[in-house]
C-alpha positions as CSV (number, residue, x, y, z in Angstrom):
1,M,0.0,0.0,0.0
2,Y,2.9,2.3,0.7
3,A,5.5,1.1,-1.8
4,S,6.4,3.1,-4.8
5,R,9.6,4.1,-6.5
6,E,8.9,7.7,-5.4
7,D,8.6,6.5,-1.7
8,I,12.1,5.1,-1.4
9,D,14.2,6.2,-4.4
10,Y,14.2,9.9,-4.3
11,D,17.0,11.4,-6.3
12,F,19.5,13.6,-4.4
13,G,21.6,14.3,-7.5
14,D,21.7,17.0,-10.1
15,D,20.7,14.8,-13.0
16,S,17.4,13.6,-11.7
17,K,15.4,15.1,-14.5
18,V,17.8,14.3,-17.4
19,G,16.1,12.4,-20.2
20,S,12.6,12.4,-18.5
21,E,10.0,13.4,-21.0
22,P,6.8,11.9,-19.5
23,S,3.7,11.9,-21.6
24,K,0.6,13.3,-20.1
25,P,-1.7,10.6,-18.6
26,N,-4.6,13.1,-18.6
27,P,-5.1,16.3,-20.6
28,N,-5.7,18.1,-17.3
29,I,-2.2,17.1,-15.9
30,D,0.1,20.2,-16.2
31,G,-2.7,22.1,-18.0
32,G,-6.4,22.5,-18.5
33,W,-8.3,22.2,-15.2
34,A,-5.0,22.1,-13.4
35,W,-4.7,25.8,-13.5
36,M,-8.1,26.1,-11.9
37,I,-6.7,24.1,-9.1
38,V,-3.8,26.5,-8.8
39,L,-6.3,29.5,-8.7
40,S,-8.4,27.6,-6.1
41,S,-5.3,27.0,-3.9
42,F,-4.2,30.7,-4.4
43,L,-7.6,31.9,-3.1
44,V,-7.4,29.5,-0.2
45,H,-4.0,30.9,0.8
46,I,-5.4,34.5,0.6
47,L,-8.4,33.7,2.7
48,I,-6.7,31.5,5.3
49,M,-3.0,32.3,5.6
50,G,-3.5,35.9,4.6
51,S,-6.2,36.4,7.2
52,Q,-4.1,34.9,9.9
53,M,-1.2,37.2,9.1
54,A,-3.6,40.1,9.5
55,L,-4.8,39.1,12.9
56,G,-2.7,41.8,14.6
57,I,-5.5,44.3,13.7
58,L,-8.1,42.2,15.7
59,N,-5.6,41.5,18.5
60,M,-5.4,45.2,19.3
61,E,-9.3,45.4,19.3
62,W,-9.5,42.3,21.7
63,L,-6.9,44.0,24.0
64,E,-9.1,47.1,24.3
65,E,-12.3,45.2,24.5
66,F,-11.5,42.6,27.2
67,N,-8.7,44.3,29.2
68,Q,-6.7,41.1,29.4
69,S,-2.9,40.6,29.3
70,R,-1.1,40.7,26.1
71,G,0.2,37.1,26.6
72,L,-3.2,35.7,27.2
73,T,-4.8,37.6,24.3
74,A,-2.1,36.6,21.9
75,W,-2.9,33.0,22.4
76,V,-6.1,33.5,20.4
77,S,-4.2,34.2,17.2
78,S,-1.4,31.7,18.2
79,L,-4.0,28.9,18.6
80,S,-5.7,29.6,15.3
81,M,-2.4,29.6,13.4
82,G,-0.9,26.6,15.3
83,I,-4.1,24.4,15.1
84,T,-4.4,25.1,11.3
85,L,-1.2,23.2,10.9
86,I,-1.1,20.8,13.9
87,V,-4.4,19.0,12.9
88,G,-2.7,18.0,9.6
89,P,-2.5,14.3,10.4
90,F,-6.2,14.1,11.3
91,I,-7.2,16.1,8.3
92,G,-5.4,13.3,6.3
93,L,-7.9,10.9,7.7
94,F,-10.8,13.0,6.3
95,I,-9.1,13.2,2.9
96,S,-8.7,9.4,2.9
97,M,-12.3,8.8,3.6
98,C,-14.1,11.8,1.9
99,G,-11.6,13.2,-0.6
100,C,-10.2,16.6,-0.9
101,R,-13.3,18.3,-2.4
102,K,-15.7,17.3,0.5
103,T,-13.1,17.9,3.1
104,A,-12.5,21.4,1.9
105,I,-16.2,22.3,1.6
106,M,-16.8,21.1,5.2
107,G,-13.7,23.1,6.3
108,G,-14.9,26.3,4.6
109,M,-18.3,26.0,6.5
110,L,-16.5,25.3,9.8
111,N,-14.1,28.2,9.3
112,A,-16.9,30.6,8.5
113,L,-18.8,29.4,11.5
114,G,-15.8,30.0,13.8
115,W,-15.5,33.7,12.5
116,I,-19.3,34.3,12.9
117,L,-19.5,32.8,16.5
118,S,-16.5,34.9,17.5
119,A,-18.5,38.0,16.7
120,Y,-20.5,37.2,19.8
121,A,-17.5,36.7,22.1
122,S,-17.9,37.9,25.7
123,N,-14.4,37.1,26.9
124,V,-11.0,35.9,25.6
125,H,-11.7,32.3,26.7
126,Y,-14.7,32.2,24.4
127,L,-12.4,33.2,21.5
128,F,-10.1,30.3,22.4
129,L,-12.9,27.9,21.5
130,T,-14.7,29.7,18.6
131,F,-11.8,31.3,16.8
132,G,-8.7,29.3,18.0
133,V,-10.2,25.9,17.8
134,T,-13.3,26.0,15.5
135,A,-11.9,28.4,12.9
136,G,-8.4,26.8,13.2
137,V,-9.7,23.3,12.5
138,G,-11.8,24.6,9.6
139,S,-8.7,26.3,8.2
140,G,-6.7,23.1,8.4
141,M,-9.5,21.3,6.6
142,V,-9.2,23.6,3.6
143,Y,-5.4,24.2,3.6
144,L,-4.2,20.7,3.3
145,P,-6.5,19.7,0.5
146,A,-5.4,22.9,-1.4
147,V,-1.8,21.8,-1.3
148,V,-2.5,18.1,-2.1
149,M,-4.7,18.8,-5.1
150,V,-2.0,21.0,-6.7
151,G,0.4,18.0,-6.2
152,Q,-2.0,15.6,-7.9
153,Y,-2.7,17.7,-10.9
154,F,0.9,18.6,-11.8
155,Q,3.8,16.5,-13.1
156,K,6.5,18.5,-14.8
157,R,5.5,22.0,-13.3
158,R,4.8,21.0,-9.8
159,A,7.3,23.4,-8.2
160,L,6.1,26.4,-10.2
161,A,2.4,25.5,-9.5
162,Q,3.0,25.3,-5.8
163,G,5.0,28.5,-5.9
164,L,2.2,30.3,-7.6
165,S,-0.5,29.0,-5.4
166,T,1.4,29.8,-2.1
167,T,2.0,33.4,-3.2
168,G,-1.6,33.9,-2.1
169,T,-0.2,34.1,1.4
170,G,1.8,37.3,0.7
171,F,-1.0,38.9,-1.3
172,G,-3.5,37.9,1.4
173,A,-1.4,39.4,4.2
174,F,-1.6,42.8,2.4
175,L,-5.2,42.6,1.2
176,M,-6.7,41.2,4.5
177,T,-4.8,43.7,6.6
178,V,-6.3,46.5,4.6
179,L,-9.7,44.9,4.6
180,L,-9.9,44.1,8.4
181,K,-8.6,47.6,9.3
182,Y,-11.4,49.2,7.2
183,L,-14.1,46.9,8.5
184,C,-13.1,47.4,12.1
185,T,-12.9,51.2,11.6
186,E,-16.3,51.5,9.9
187,F,-18.3,48.7,11.6
188,G,-16.5,47.7,14.7
189,W,-14.5,44.5,15.3
190,R,-17.6,42.3,16.0
191,N,-19.3,43.2,12.7
192,A,-16.0,42.9,10.9
193,M,-15.6,39.3,12.1
194,F,-19.2,38.5,11.0
195,I,-18.5,39.9,7.6
196,Q,-15.2,38.1,7.4
197,G,-17.1,34.9,8.2
198,A,-19.4,35.5,5.2
199,I,-16.4,36.1,3.0
200,S,-14.8,32.9,4.4
201,L,-17.8,30.9,2.8
202,N,-15.9,31.5,-0.5
203,L,-13.7,28.7,0.7
204,C,-16.5,26.3,-0.1
205,V,-16.4,27.6,-3.6
206,C,-12.7,26.9,-3.7
207,G,-13.4,23.5,-2.4
208,A,-15.9,22.8,-5.1
209,L,-13.3,23.6,-7.8
210,M,-11.1,20.8,-6.5
211,R,-12.4,18.3,-9.0
212,P,-10.8,14.9,-8.1
213,L,-8.7,12.9,-10.6
214,S,-9.8,9.4,-11.1
215,P,-7.7,6.7,-9.5
216,R,-6.7,5.5,-12.9
217,D,-5.3,9.0,-13.8
218,I,-3.2,9.1,-10.6
219,R,-2.0,5.6,-11.2
220,E,-0.9,6.5,-14.8
221,K,0.8,9.6,-13.6
222,Y,2.8,7.5,-11.1
223,V,3.7,5.0,-13.7
224,V,5.1,7.6,-16.0
225,R,7.2,9.1,-13.2
226,S,8.4,5.7,-12.2
227,N,9.5,4.7,-15.7
228,S,11.5,7.9,-16.0
229,E,13.4,7.0,-12.9
230,D,14.2,3.4,-13.6
231,H,18.0,4.1,-13.9
232,Q,18.0,4.9,-10.1
233,A,16.8,1.5,-9.0
234,K,20.3,0.4,-7.8
235,A,20.2,3.0,-5.1
236,L,17.5,1.3,-3.1
237,S,18.4,0.6,0.5
238,H,17.6,-2.5,2.5
239,S,15.0,-0.6,4.6
240,A,13.4,0.6,1.4
241,E,13.2,-2.9,0.0
242,T,11.3,-3.9,3.2
243,I,8.9,-1.0,2.8
244,K,8.2,-2.1,-0.8
245,S,7.5,-5.7,0.1
246,N,5.3,-4.7,2.9
247,G,3.4,-2.3,0.5
248,V,2.7,-5.1,-1.9
249,V,1.2,-7.3,0.8
250,S,-0.9,-4.3,2.0
251,E,-2.2,-3.7,-1.5
252,E,-3.2,-7.4,-1.9
253,L,-5.1,-7.3,1.3
254,E,-6.8,-4.0,0.2
255,T,-7.8,-5.7,-3.1
256,K,-9.3,-8.6,-1.3
257,E,-11.2,-6.4,1.1
258,E,-12.6,-4.3,-1.8
259,A,-13.7,-7.5,-3.5
260,T,-15.5,-8.6,-0.4
261,N,-17.2,-5.2,0.1
262,K,-18.2,-5.2,-3.6
263,E,-19.9,-8.6,-3.0
264,V,-21.9,-7.1,-0.2
265,L,-23.0,-4.1,-2.2
266,D,-23.9,-6.2,-5.1
267,S,-26.0,-8.5,-2.9
268,A,-27.8,-5.5,-1.4
269,Q,-28.4,-4.2,-4.9
270,H,-29.7,-7.7,-6.0
271,I,-32.1,-7.7,-3.1
272,E,-33.3,-4.2,-4.0
273,I,-34.0,-5.2,-7.6
274,G,-35.7,-8.4,-6.6
275,G,-37.9,-6.5,-4.1
276,K,-39.4,-4.1,-6.5
277,S,-42.7,-5.8,-6.2
278,R,-42.8,-5.2,-2.4
279,S,-44.0,-2.2,-0.6
280,G,-42.4,1.2,-0.9
281,R,-41.4,1.0,2.7
282,N,-39.2,-2.0,2.1
283,M,-37.7,-0.4,-1.0
284,Y,-36.9,2.7,1.1
285,G,-35.2,0.6,3.7
286,L,-33.2,-1.3,1.1
287,R,-31.9,2.0,-0.3
288,I,-30.9,3.2,3.2
289,L,-29.1,-0.2,3.7
290,K,-27.3,0.2,0.5
291,T,-26.2,3.8,1.3
292,V,-25.1,2.8,4.8
293,S,-23.1,-0.1,3.3
294,Q,-21.4,2.2,0.7
295,L,-20.6,4.7,3.4
296,T,-19.2,2.0,5.7
297,V,-17.0,0.7,2.9
298,T,-15.6,4.2,2.1
299,V,-14.9,4.9,5.8
300,R,-13.2,1.5,6.4
301,K,-11.1,1.9,3.3
302,G,-10.1,5.5,4.2
303,F,-9.3,4.6,7.8
304,A,-7.3,1.6,6.7
305,M,-5.2,3.7,4.3
306,W,-4.6,6.4,7.0
307,Y,-3.8,3.8,9.7
308,S,-1.4,1.9,7.5
309,S,0.4,5.1,6.5
310,Y,1.2,5.9,10.2
311,F,1.0,2.7,12.2
312,G,1.1,-0.2,9.7
313,A,3.9,-2.4,8.5
314,A,4.5,0.0,5.6
315,S,4.3,3.1,7.8
316,L,5.7,6.4,6.6
317,F,8.0,6.4,9.5
318,T,10.0,3.5,8.1
319,N,11.3,5.9,5.5
320,R,14.4,7.4,7.2
321,V,14.7,10.4,4.9
322,F,11.1,11.2,5.6
323,V,11.7,11.0,9.4
324,A,14.7,13.4,9.0
325,F,12.4,15.7,7.1
326,I,10.0,15.8,10.0
327,I,12.8,16.6,12.5
328,W,13.9,19.4,10.1
329,A,10.3,20.7,10.0
330,L,10.3,20.9,13.9
331,F,13.1,23.5,13.9
332,A,12.7,25.3,10.6
333,Y,9.4,27.3,10.8
334,S,10.2,29.1,14.1
335,S,13.5,30.4,12.5
336,F,11.3,32.2,9.9
337,V,8.8,33.6,12.5
338,I,11.4,34.9,15.1
339,P,12.7,37.7,12.9
340,F,9.2,39.2,12.7
341,I,9.1,39.3,16.5
342,H,12.5,40.8,17.1
343,L,13.0,43.1,14.2
344,P,11.1,46.0,15.9
345,E,13.4,45.7,18.9
346,I,16.5,45.6,16.6
347,V,15.3,48.8,14.8
348,K,14.6,50.6,18.2
349,Q,17.9,49.6,19.7
350,Y,20.0,50.9,16.8
351,N,17.9,54.1,16.4
352,L,16.7,53.2,12.9
353,S,13.0,53.8,13.4
354,S,12.8,56.7,11.0
355,Q,14.3,54.6,8.1
356,N,12.2,51.7,9.1
357,N,9.0,53.7,9.0
358,V,9.7,54.6,5.3
359,F,10.2,51.0,4.4
360,P,9.7,48.4,7.2
361,L,12.1,45.5,7.3
362,T,9.2,43.1,7.7
363,S,7.6,44.4,4.5
364,I,10.9,43.7,2.7
365,I,10.7,40.1,3.9
366,A,7.0,39.7,2.9
367,I,7.5,41.3,-0.6
368,V,10.6,39.4,-1.6
369,H,9.1,36.2,-0.1
370,I,6.4,36.3,-2.9
371,F,9.1,36.5,-5.5
372,G,11.2,33.9,-4.0
373,K,8.4,31.3,-4.1
374,V,7.9,31.8,-7.8
375,I,11.6,32.0,-8.8
376,L,12.6,29.0,-6.8
377,G,9.6,27.1,-8.4
378,I,10.8,28.0,-11.9
379,I,14.4,27.0,-11.1
380,S,13.3,23.7,-9.6
381,D,11.3,22.8,-12.7
382,L,14.2,23.3,-15.0
383,P,15.9,20.3,-16.6
384,C,19.0,19.0,-15.0
385,I,18.1,20.8,-11.8
386,S,17.4,18.7,-8.6
387,T,14.5,20.1,-6.5
388,W,16.2,18.6,-3.5
389,N,19.4,20.6,-4.1
390,V,17.5,23.8,-4.6
391,F,15.6,23.2,-1.4
392,L,18.9,22.5,0.6
393,M,20.6,25.6,-0.9
394,A,17.6,27.8,0.1
395,N,17.8,26.3,3.6
396,F,21.5,27.0,3.9
397,T,21.0,30.6,2.8
398,L,18.2,31.2,5.3
399,V,20.1,29.7,8.3
400,T,23.1,31.7,7.4
401,C,21.0,34.9,7.4
402,I,19.4,34.0,10.8
403,L,22.9,33.6,12.4
404,T,24.3,36.8,10.9
405,L,21.3,39.1,11.4
406,P,22.3,40.0,15.0
407,L,25.7,41.3,13.6
408,M,24.1,43.9,11.3
409,Q,23.8,47.3,12.9
410,K,22.9,49.6,9.8
411,Y,19.6,49.8,8.0
412,I,21.1,48.9,4.6
413,S,22.8,45.8,5.9
414,L,19.7,44.7,7.7
415,A,17.6,45.4,4.6
416,V,19.9,43.1,2.5
417,V,19.7,40.3,5.0
418,C,16.0,40.7,5.4
419,A,15.7,40.5,1.5
420,L,17.7,37.2,1.5
421,I,15.5,35.8,4.4
422,G,12.5,36.6,2.3
423,F,13.9,35.1,-0.9
424,S,15.3,32.0,0.7
425,S,12.2,31.3,2.7
426,G,10.5,30.8,-0.7
427,Y,11.4,27.2,-0.2
428,F,8.1,26.7,1.5
429,S,6.6,26.3,-1.9
430,L,9.0,23.3,-2.5
431,M,8.0,21.5,0.7
432,P,5.0,19.7,-1.0
433,V,7.1,18.8,-4.0
434,V,9.9,17.3,-1.9
435,T,7.3,15.4,0.2
436,E,5.6,14.0,-2.8
437,D,8.9,12.9,-4.2
438,L,9.7,11.1,-0.9
439,V,6.3,9.3,-0.5
440,G,4.4,9.5,-3.8
441,T,1.1,11.1,-4.7
442,K,-1.0,8.5,-3.0
443,H,0.4,9.2,0.5
444,L,0.9,12.9,0.0
445,A,-2.1,14.0,2.2
446,N,-1.0,12.0,5.2
447,A,2.7,12.7,4.8
448,Y,2.3,16.4,4.3
449,G,-0.1,16.5,7.2
450,I,2.7,15.3,9.4
451,I,5.1,17.9,8.0
452,I,2.7,20.9,8.6
453,C,1.9,19.5,12.0
454,A,5.6,19.7,12.9
455,N,5.6,23.3,11.4
456,G,2.6,24.1,13.6
457,I,4.4,22.9,16.8
458,S,7.4,25.0,15.8
459,A,5.3,28.1,15.1
460,L,3.4,27.5,18.4
461,L,6.4,27.0,20.7
462,G,9.2,28.9,18.8
463,P,8.2,32.5,19.5
464,P,7.5,32.0,23.3
465,F,10.8,30.2,23.6
466,A,12.6,33.2,21.9
467,G,10.9,35.5,24.2
468,W,11.9,33.5,27.2
469,I,15.6,33.6,26.0
470,Y,15.3,37.4,25.6
471,D,13.8,37.8,29.1
472,I,16.8,35.9,30.6
473,T,19.6,37.5,28.5
474,H,18.1,40.9,27.8
475,K,19.6,40.5,24.3
476,Y,17.9,39.4,21.0
477,D,21.2,37.9,19.8
478,F,20.9,34.6,21.6
479,S,17.4,34.0,20.3
480,F,18.7,34.2,16.7
481,Y,21.8,32.1,17.6
482,I,19.9,29.3,19.3
483,S,17.1,29.1,16.8
484,G,19.7,29.2,13.9
485,L,21.7,26.3,15.5
486,L,18.7,24.2,16.0
487,Y,17.7,24.9,12.4
488,M,21.2,23.7,11.3
489,V,20.7,20.5,13.3
490,G,17.6,19.9,11.2
491,I,19.5,20.5,8.0
492,I,22.2,18.2,9.0
493,F,19.6,15.4,9.5
494,L,18.5,16.0,5.9
495,L,22.1,15.7,4.7
496,I,23.0,12.6,6.7
497,Q,20.1,10.3,6.0
498,P,20.3,10.2,2.2
499,C,24.0,9.3,2.6
500,I,23.1,6.4,4.9
501,Q,20.4,5.3,2.5
502,K,22.8,5.1,-0.3
503,Q,25.6,3.5,1.8
504,Q,23.5,0.7,3.0
505,P,23.0,-1.1,-0.3
506,R,26.7,-0.8,-1.1
507,E,27.6,-2.5,2.1
508,K,25.0,-5.2,1.5
509,S,26.2,-5.8,-2.1
510,M,29.8,-6.1,-0.7
511,E,28.7,-8.7,1.9
512,E,26.8,-10.7,-0.6
513,A,29.9,-10.7,-2.9
514,Q,32.0,-12.0,-0.1
515,V,29.6,-14.8,0.5
């Protein structure tokens, strides 16, 4: 169930795309309706991620309305952002059972409900439940399908497509900040949240655009990619071979289960046809039985796929490179968030407020971040360019900027470093591409759910940790140094595991030769 050439034979070299000219298994792959999927994902990023980056406007309103501490009030926004990512593995279960389209539509309604209920908040703790949890879970139910669907519809232009769709975060941060500020000024924050809830219902429209590919189309897409990478088969490790064998057994069991379930449905249908002469009540009962049987089969199949991906013999966690990727994700996201927290303090300490007011450093990061996503996506899709190498180079650039930022004391030097941070952090658009290359399209939802869950934990705990370090040392430098070093540890894990994966088959072949 888990095995695929993509799952275990990811190319870490520069020639991964040489000579690969896959034919399109479906006219919508890399074109046609695929660009509507990109548009849908782009709008999802505007409405969800853009809104979350604009929550500072509402945070000021909540502080004035409820007269609570800044730390307690800030947890409302932090919960919403963190839960959106942390619920990723559980959203993978919904996708396995219901598909991306239905999951996104349900998430859009839940997100809108969270915004609308928050308009009637009487205290901060009420907002924890309505906005932090309800709207946060709804956001996660739309965000993950938006990323997964782009991965399913694109083959040769995956990095560019993900880059274009995720630029919605930058555009959304600007648009939603202006919108929420206007709504709060004109109508008050309660009516502003009510109106934003109505606007969030457009997430259901975005979900409706996520037309699923047939299993045959996905299978053909995978076969094309596998055939183009046959020359890498010798690099398979012993652990990878184990995954493959376990995956074959799982697929056989799944096929047998599907055959059994089909027999049950066919018998129910036969009974229904044979009972046409009976009363309408019996016919109605048979239809209900058939619907319940179909729903049970779908739920069981989806849960079995989700369970096997995490806890079965062919678990995602048996892929060591993917485990290293999870460890990297635990440290990476906070290193991007921390500069946004400490830059105002840096500007104030070096008396650069006048220059920063003209062109804020955080705005430089946000603007260049948009271009970084698109440019890195274009570069990654070029022939003879490895997405993995582009991903690593961007990470190295970002961690270098994080470690050197405390050394800069002039506005120009800070602006240059911030621009590099914004550009290199464009690797976020490559994360779904790298994840799909590691585990395959079939397991992308479950795998990427784990990755964004790790990012959510990092986003939730990273900023408070940085603030704690600042309170102890009374310097922002150590927050950057510690977060940068932890980030480097994650990158080292990404570098070590592929080497181990390639070294193991060599050692095994030498042992077999000696025998």
